Phi, psi and omega in degrees: 000157183278348184260101184272112180236169168286167179294142172153166190286318181299328180282328172295324178295314182300311182300320176298323175297313179308315173306320181292321177289332173295319184295314183299319185288330176301311181297317183296318174300318183290324179264014182299329185287338184268334183237148176273110188245022182295131177061035182268129184298324180288329175294323179293329180288316176298322180302304181296318185302310183284336174295308185288328176287324179297302180306309187301314179299308179302318186290320172296322175287326175294321180295330178276002184057042174243097193271012182220113175234102191293325182289322173292326176296310183293333178292315179294319175300321177295322177290322179299312185296319176301319179293310180302314179299314185302321182268010171082027172253108182238136185244152178297333182291348184294332177298317174288321181285332177290318178296327179282326176297314181294325177292322177297321183293321178290318177298315184296325172296314178303316182290322177292317177289337181259003177283156184262000000 
């Protein structure tokens, strides 16, 4: 996983919450063509959250000499989509990107809940 924490139950909770927020933001991006979310404060909070999460995750991956982290790249794409939605630019590809982000969240929660 791209979110590097120390081992423990509290970190499982944090990663599960990140997965839940992934699902919520994927749904927001997916339905952004049907609803006017321009200048919405929750969209701006998600935008900043995913921008910093993606940069942090990329930095941690580079530090571990893993130069391709697909989860961090999806987080940055999520931040870019949220920025575009915030400023009123919504494209048809956002439905595909929203589905990918929601699936990423489902996979994250599934991997945390099924580990031994």
